[in-house]
Each structure stands twice: as C-alpha cells, then as structure tokens.
C-alpha positions as CSV (number, residue, x, y, z in Angstrom):
1,M,33.7,-9.2,99.1
2,R,30.4,-8.1,100.5
3,P,30.1,-7.4,104.3
4,F,28.2,-10.6,105.2
5,E,29.8,-13.2,102.9
6,G,30.6,-16.2,104.9
7,V,27.9,-15.5,107.4
8,R,25.1,-18.1,107.7
9,I,21.6,-17.1,108.8
10,I,18.9,-19.5,109.7
11,D,15.6,-17.7,108.8
12,I,12.7,-19.3,110.6
13,T,10.3,-16.4,110.0
14,H,7.1,-15.8,108.1
15,V,5.1,-13.0,106.5
16,L,7.0,-9.8,106.5
17,A,9.2,-8.2,109.2
18,G,11.4,-11.1,110.0
19,P,11.9,-12.3,106.3
20,F,12.6,-8.7,105.3
21,A,15.4,-8.4,107.9
22,A,17.0,-11.6,106.7
23,Y,16.6,-10.5,103.1
24,Q,18.6,-7.4,103.7
25,L,21.5,-9.3,105.0
26,G,21.2,-11.8,102.2
27,L,21.6,-9.0,99.7
28,M,24.9,-8.2,101.4
29,G,26.2,-11.7,100.9
30,A,24.9,-13.8,103.8
31,D,23.9,-17.4,103.2
32,V,20.3,-17.3,104.3
33,I,18.6,-20.6,104.8
34,K,14.8,-20.2,105.0
35,V,13.1,-22.8,107.2
36,E,9.4,-23.6,106.7
37,D,7.1,-26.2,108.2
38,P,6.4,-28.9,105.6
39,S,2.7,-28.6,106.2
40,D,2.5,-24.8,106.8
41,P,4.4,-22.7,104.2
42,D,5.2,-19.0,104.9
43,Q,1.9,-17.1,104.6
44,S,3.5,-14.6,102.2
45,R,3.8,-17.4,99.6
46,D,0.0,-17.1,99.2
47,S,-0.2,-13.3,99.3
48,G,0.0,-10.6,96.6
49,T,-1.6,-9.2,93.5
50,D,-1.1,-12.2,91.2
51,N,-3.5,-15.0,92.1
52,D,-1.7,-17.5,89.9
53,L,1.5,-17.0,91.8
54,N,-0.4,-17.2,95.0
55,H,-1.7,-20.6,94.0
56,A,1.9,-21.7,93.0
57,G,3.2,-20.7,96.4
58,M,5.3,-17.9,94.9
59,G,3.1,-14.8,95.6
60,T,4.5,-11.3,95.1
61,G,4.5,-10.9,98.9
62,F,7.1,-13.7,99.0
63,L,9.0,-12.7,95.9
64,T,9.6,-9.2,97.4
65,Q,11.9,-10.6,100.1
66,G,12.8,-14.1,99.0
67,S,15.8,-13.6,96.8
68,N,19.2,-14.8,97.9
69,K,17.7,-17.4,100.1
70,R,17.8,-21.2,100.1
71,A,14.6,-22.9,101.2
72,I,14.2,-26.0,103.3
73,T,11.4,-27.6,105.2
74,L,11.7,-28.8,108.8
75,N,8.9,-30.1,111.1
76,L,10.2,-28.7,114.4
77,K,7.4,-30.6,116.3
78,S,9.2,-33.8,115.4
79,E,12.4,-34.9,117.2
80,Q,14.1,-35.6,113.8
81,G,13.3,-32.0,112.6
82,R,14.6,-30.5,115.8
83,A,17.8,-32.7,115.6
84,I,18.4,-31.4,112.0
85,L,17.9,-27.8,113.2
86,R,20.4,-28.3,116.0
87,K,23.0,-29.6,113.5
88,L,22.3,-26.6,111.3
89,V,22.7,-24.2,114.3
90,A,26.2,-25.6,114.9
91,T,27.2,-24.3,111.5
92,A,25.3,-20.9,111.7
93,D,26.1,-17.4,112.8
94,V,22.6,-16.1,113.2
95,L,19.1,-17.6,113.9
96,V,16.0,-15.4,113.3
97,E,12.5,-16.5,114.4
98,N,9.2,-14.8,114.8
99,Y,6.9,-17.2,116.5
100,R,4.9,-16.6,119.6
101,P,7.2,-15.8,122.5
102,G,7.9,-19.0,124.5
103,A,7.1,-21.3,121.5
104,F,10.7,-22.1,120.7
105,E,11.6,-22.5,124.4
106,A,8.8,-25.0,124.7
107,L,10.4,-27.0,121.8
108,G,13.8,-26.9,123.5
109,L,15.0,-24.5,120.8
110,G,15.3,-21.3,122.8
111,Y,18.4,-19.1,123.1
112,E,19.8,-20.8,126.2
113,A,19.5,-24.2,124.7
114,L,21.0,-23.3,121.3
115,R,23.9,-21.3,122.6
116,R,25.1,-24.4,124.4
117,I,25.5,-25.8,120.9
118,N,26.9,-22.6,119.4
119,P,28.1,-20.1,122.0
120,K,28.7,-17.4,119.3
121,L,25.2,-17.7,118.0
122,I,23.2,-14.5,117.5
123,Y,19.6,-15.3,118.2
124,A,17.0,-12.8,117.2
125,S,13.3,-13.0,118.0
126,F,10.8,-10.9,116.3
127,S,7.3,-10.5,117.8
128,A,4.4,-8.1,118.1
129,F,5.0,-7.0,121.7
130,G,8.4,-8.4,122.7
131,Q,9.6,-11.3,124.8
132,A,8.5,-9.7,128.1
133,G,5.6,-7.7,129.5
134,P,1.9,-8.4,130.0
135,K,1.1,-8.6,126.3
136,R,4.1,-10.8,125.3
137,E,1.9,-13.7,124.2
138,R,-0.5,-11.7,122.1
139,T,-0.3,-11.8,118.3
140,A,-0.7,-9.0,115.8
141,Y,0.0,-7.9,112.3
142,D,1.1,-4.5,111.0
143,H,-2.4,-3.0,111.0
144,V,-3.1,-4.2,114.5
145,I,0.1,-2.6,115.8
146,Q,-0.9,0.6,114.0
147,S,-4.1,0.5,116.1
148,T,-2.3,-0.4,119.3
149,S,0.6,2.1,119.1
150,G,-1.4,5.3,118.5
151,I,-0.1,5.9,115.0
152,M,-3.5,5.0,113.4
153,A,-5.3,7.6,115.6
154,M,-3.1,10.4,114.4
155,T,-3.5,9.5,110.7
156,G,-6.4,10.8,108.6
157,T,-8.2,14.1,108.7
158,P,-10.1,15.8,111.5
159,E,-13.3,14.6,109.9
160,V,-12.1,11.1,108.9
161,H,-10.0,9.2,111.3
162,P,-8.5,6.9,112.4
163,I,-7.0,5.8,109.1
164,K,-4.5,2.9,108.6
165,I,-1.3,3.8,106.8
166,G,-1.5,2.5,103.2
167,A,1.7,0.5,103.2
168,P,2.7,-2.0,106.0
169,A,5.3,0.6,107.2
170,I,5.7,-0.9,110.7
171,D,6.5,-4.3,109.3
172,Y,9.1,-2.9,106.9
173,A,10.5,-0.6,109.5
174,T,10.8,-3.6,111.9
175,G,12.6,-5.6,109.3
176,T,15.0,-2.7,108.6
177,M,15.6,-2.1,112.3
178,G,16.1,-5.8,112.7
179,A,18.7,-5.8,110.0
180,Y,20.5,-3.0,111.8
181,A,20.3,-4.9,115.1
182,L,21.7,-8.1,113.5
183,S,24.5,-6.1,111.8
184,A,25.4,-4.4,115.1
185,A,25.4,-7.8,116.9
186,L,27.7,-9.3,114.2
187,F,30.1,-6.4,114.5
188,Q,30.0,-6.6,118.3
189,R,30.8,-10.3,118.1
190,E,33.9,-9.5,115.9
191,R,35.2,-7.5,118.9
192,T,34.1,-9.6,121.8
193,G,33.7,-13.1,120.4
194,Q,30.3,-13.3,122.2
195,G,26.9,-14.2,120.8
196,Q,23.9,-12.1,121.4
197,R,20.1,-12.3,122.1
198,I,18.0,-9.8,120.2
199,D,14.4,-9.0,121.2
200,M,12.6,-7.1,118.4
201,A,9.1,-5.9,119.0
202,M,6.9,-4.3,116.4
203,L,5.3,-2.1,119.0
204,D,8.7,-0.6,119.9
205,V,9.4,0.2,116.3
206,A,6.0,1.8,115.9
207,L,6.8,4.1,118.8
208,M,10.2,5.0,117.1
209,L,8.3,6.0,114.0
210,M,6.5,8.6,116.1
211,A,9.6,9.6,118.1
212,S,9.2,13.4,118.0
213,H,5.4,13.1,118.6
214,L,6.1,10.8,121.5
215,T,8.6,13.2,123.0
216,G,6.1,16.1,122.6
217,Y,3.3,14.2,124.2
218,L,5.4,13.2,127.2
219,R,6.5,16.8,127.6
220,N,3.2,18.5,127.5
221,G,0.4,15.9,127.2
222,H,-0.8,17.1,123.8
223,H,-2.1,14.2,121.7
224,P,-0.9,14.3,118.1
225,K,-4.0,15.1,116.0
226,P,-4.9,13.8,112.6
227,S,-4.3,16.7,110.2
228,G,-4.5,15.0,106.8
229,N,-2.4,17.0,104.3
230,R,-2.3,20.1,106.5
231,T,0.8,20.7,108.6
232,G,1.9,23.3,111.1
233,H,3.1,25.6,108.3
234,A,0.8,26.6,105.4
235,T,3.8,26.9,103.1
236,S,4.6,23.2,103.6
237,M,1.4,21.3,102.8
238,A,-0.7,20.0,99.9
239,Y,-2.9,22.1,97.6
240,Q,-5.3,21.5,94.7
241,T,-3.9,22.9,91.4
242,A,-5.3,23.4,87.9
243,E,-4.6,19.7,87.5
244,G,-3.7,17.4,90.4
245,H,-2.3,18.2,93.8
246,V,1.0,19.7,94.7
247,M,2.8,19.2,98.0
248,L,4.8,22.3,99.0
249,G,7.8,21.8,101.2
250,A,8.8,25.4,102.1
251,S,9.3,24.3,105.7
252,N,11.9,26.6,107.3
253,L,11.9,30.4,107.4
254,R,14.4,30.8,104.6
255,Q,12.4,28.6,102.3
256,Q,9.1,30.4,103.1
257,R,10.7,33.7,102.3
258,R,11.9,32.3,99.0
259,L,8.4,30.9,98.2
260,W,6.5,34.2,98.9
261,T,9.1,36.1,96.9
262,V,8.7,34.0,93.8
263,L,5.0,34.1,94.2
264,E,5.3,37.9,94.2
265,R,3.7,38.2,97.7
266,P,6.5,39.7,99.8
267,D,3.8,41.0,102.1
268,M,3.3,37.5,103.3
269,I,6.9,36.8,104.4
270,K,7.3,36.1,108.1
271,R,10.2,36.8,110.4
272,T,9.5,34.1,113.0
273,N,7.6,30.7,113.2
274,D,5.3,32.3,115.8
275,E,4.2,34.8,113.1
276,R,3.6,31.9,110.7
277,H,1.5,30.0,113.2
278,A,-0.6,33.1,114.0
279,D,-1.3,33.7,110.2
280,H,-1.6,30.1,109.2
281,D,-5.3,30.2,108.1
282,R,-4.7,33.4,105.9
283,E,-1.6,31.9,104.4
284,E,-3.4,28.7,103.5
285,H,-6.3,30.7,101.9
286,V,-3.9,32.8,99.8
287,L,-1.9,29.7,98.7
288,A,-5.0,27.8,97.8
289,G,-5.9,30.5,95.3
290,L,-2.4,30.9,93.9
291,M,-1.9,27.2,93.3
292,L,-4.9,27.1,91.0
293,A,-2.9,29.1,88.4
294,R,-0.8,26.2,87.2
295,T,-0.9,22.4,87.1
296,A,0.9,20.4,89.8
297,A,3.5,19.3,87.3
298,E,4.1,22.9,86.3
299,W,4.4,24.0,89.9
300,E,6.9,21.3,90.7
301,D,9.2,22.3,87.9
302,Y,8.8,26.0,88.5
303,L,9.4,25.8,92.3
304,Q,12.2,23.2,92.2
305,A,14.0,25.4,89.6
306,R,14.0,28.1,92.3
307,H,15.2,25.8,95.1
308,I,11.8,25.4,96.8
309,P,10.9,21.8,97.7
310,A,7.7,20.8,95.9
311,S,6.3,17.7,94.2
312,R,3.1,16.8,92.4
313,V,1.3,13.9,94.1
314,R,2.0,10.8,92.0
315,T,0.5,7.4,91.8
316,M,2.8,4.4,92.3
317,G,2.9,3.9,88.5
318,E,3.8,7.5,87.9
319,A,6.5,7.4,90.6
320,L,8.1,4.2,89.1
321,D,8.1,5.9,85.6
322,D,10.3,8.7,87.0
323,P,13.8,8.4,85.5
324,Q,15.2,9.3,88.9
325,I,14.2,5.9,90.2
326,A,15.7,4.1,87.3
327,S,19.0,6.0,87.9
328,R,19.2,4.7,91.4
329,G,19.5,1.0,90.5
330,M,17.4,-0.1,93.5
331,L,15.1,-2.4,91.5
332,H,16.1,-5.8,90.3
333,R,14.3,-7.3,87.3
334,A,14.4,-11.1,87.0
335,E,13.4,-12.7,83.7
336,G,11.8,-15.6,85.5
337,A,12.4,-18.1,88.3
338,P,11.4,-21.7,89.2
339,G,7.7,-21.5,89.8
340,V,7.4,-18.1,88.2
341,A,6.5,-17.7,84.6
342,G,7.7,-14.4,83.1
343,P,9.6,-11.5,84.5
344,F,9.2,-9.8,87.8
345,T,10.9,-6.9,89.6
346,V,11.7,-6.5,93.3
347,P,13.3,-3.8,95.4
348,V,16.8,-4.4,96.6
349,A,18.3,-2.1,99.2
350,A,17.7,1.6,99.9
351,F,21.4,2.5,99.7
352,Q,24.4,2.1,97.5
353,F,28.0,1.1,98.1
354,A,30.8,2.3,95.9
355,H,31.9,-1.4,95.6
356,D,30.7,-4.8,96.9
357,G,27.3,-3.6,97.8
358,P,23.8,-5.2,97.9
359,R,22.7,-7.3,94.9
360,V,20.5,-10.2,94.0
361,D,22.4,-13.4,93.2
362,R,19.6,-16.0,93.2
363,P,15.9,-15.9,92.7
364,P,13.3,-16.6,95.4
365,P,13.2,-20.3,96.1
366,M,10.3,-22.7,95.8
367,F,8.9,-24.4,98.9
368,G,11.6,-26.8,100.1
369,Q,13.6,-26.4,97.0
370,H,17.0,-26.8,98.7
371,N,16.2,-29.7,101.1
372,A,18.7,-32.1,99.5
373,E,21.3,-29.4,99.0
374,V,21.4,-28.1,102.5
375,L,20.9,-31.4,104.3
376,G,23.7,-32.9,102.1
377,E,26.0,-30.1,103.3
378,L,25.2,-31.2,106.8
379,G,26.5,-34.7,106.0
380,Y,23.1,-36.5,105.6
381,S,23.0,-39.2,102.9
382,D,20.4,-39.4,100.2
383,A,18.9,-42.4,102.0
384,E,18.6,-40.4,105.3
385,I,17.0,-37.5,103.5
386,A,14.5,-39.8,101.9
387,A,13.8,-41.3,105.4
388,F,13.2,-37.8,106.8
389,K,10.8,-37.1,104.1
390,A,8.9,-40.4,104.6
391,A,8.7,-39.6,108.4
392,Q,7.4,-36.1,107.5
393,A,10.3,-34.5,109.4
394,I,11.1,-32.4,106.3
C-alpha cells in the first residue's frame, strides 16, 4: 500500500507548480481528480515541443505531470458547477487551487466556506506572491518570479547578465515544496484530526533556492554577483578542454590537495581557504592550461577514478543516454494514451522506496475524460450529467 492510497485530492490548478504538486502525491497512490473549466483547459495542454499534441490538448507540458489523474470539467462560475464541487469536497481530503488570491472566496469556495462542509479538509492555495501582502493580487510565471526575487540578477556572467535559468526551476521547486507541505498536513491531520490551510508562494520558494546567498546578504550587505562558470575556488569550476568543457568539483581542502597531487603540481596545494582565495587567479590560469591536455570525457574518467568530483558538460540527450539514469528507474515510458499516438516518456519521482513507492498507474487524461465516471461516483444519474452538460456546467 502506497502512502497516499485512499486519499482524494481535488486538483483545480493549471500550468506547472500546482499540477506538479498534485502529480507527486498521485504517484504515491492518491486519487487525484483534475478539475478544469469547460471553456478554458489547463494552459499546459497547449504547451510543449510537439505541436500536434498541443493541438490535441495533450501537450508535453501536460503529459509531464498528468499521469495518475482523472479529469473532469466544472464551470465554477455557474451555481450547478459550484454545487458539484461542494459535493466533491465532502468526499475529499485535499483541495489544491492556484487562481488569483481572493478568486475562490468571491465564488463562495474559499477555505472557510469549504471547511464547513468538510472540517478535515486540507486546502492549499498556490500563487505567485501569497495570500497576503501588497502584491497578493499580482500574477506571475516562473520567469517573472526569477526577475522579482533576485535570482535572475545573480545568474549569468559579469559581462552578460541578468540571465533567466534555463529550466522553470522555481515552478518545479514550488511543486515539490507544495507536495512536502501537503504530506506534512496529511500527517499532522492523522495526529490531530484537524484540517489545514496551506499558503504556497512562488516568491517564497525562490528565496529558499537562494537561502545561503540570502543569509550572506542579510549579514553583510554583499549582493550575490553573476559569476558564470566561475566559483569562489578555482579547483571547483568549469574549464575548456581538448574537446568540450569539464566541471571540476574539488571544493574542499582535502579534494583540492588530491587534485593538485594527481596533476603533479604539489606546489599549488593550499593549507587554508584564505590561501586559495588569495591565489584564485593564478590557480585558474594554471588549471586552464592543464585541462587542455585531455578531452572532457577523459578528464571525467581520470579524475573520478581518483575520487575527485568532475564531469564533462553534457547536453540533455547525452545526459539521458547515460546508463546511470536508466539504472535509477525514474523515467516511465508509455506506449501510448488516449489522444496521444505513439510512445512518450515522463519523469516519475526523484526518490525510490524499497517497496510500495511512486509509480505511474494510468496515463494522462484527455480533457473532461472522467466526467461521467466521477460524477457517477457522486450519485448523479446519466440524465443529470447530460443536463449539466447541456447547461454548460460541465
């Protein structure tokens, strides 16, 4: 039995952070019911690298986090749609939403209203800036929060900055932190019997991703500076090689001693980090010359065999071809799905359990695919469901 089997989650989220949080719990057995507006599908259904899938409403952006979910449509601007949601809430453990703060309260679907229906409900709201504060009603995406938080200003090189992080890291981190918050709230409820209100803000998560830099700035007022592939230690940064780039990771004093020893430059070994900082430029110059003697792949094998962290810089394709990734079992290949012709592969979870761990049980659903199934479970007849559809409530 996986940890969240028997737990029902109502997922009224779109795009990335909220859906990713619900996906993580769905992998662990939760019954996730994805709710979309009948006239406004999740934006991720129309996003990704396969234009045919985008047009079919099954874009790779949606496939990535749609597995193990059932999809229904509800028009929450209609009284019938809201009545159906309230009936669904009575059967649920968790509700997750990521609309503009105050929007659900205006519809009579805020936490206080819904916990009167279900006192044990865990109600999580994901937003850009949180449910309180002067910017609470502003909207944003990952790249806008990168700009707002300061993380973009510290990314790039001294000559070329600010630079957006390549992947939507804040979105995924917010989804991961959200899954942690939901798990903690469910565990807390097991002990106390009480529901919970969770306020997730992307801006807060962005600050957490810069935690040590934030602490340093608040201590001494020194802004983190964009340093590109350079770091505070010359023995722990990227260098051009005879072919490709290698990222060295001889970070601590013990590792830098080992590196200079195997490079036959014992004269460069330092006793303290202060000595390393003072000689950074010379160390960098020496290493830049030495690294040209081999290819990046050769340096990786040579240094790793001598217990010195190092890796050639890989493209995504090269990284995915690495047998190490295949050995981890974190990718799920589906041979096809409704609305998707041919195979596709999605990431599952970034951890393993010895037993009863995360897995994909069902493919990502088509838009409104489970309307009849879920509404039937709530006791609605076929005639009532047809009437809801005619009234555009679903």
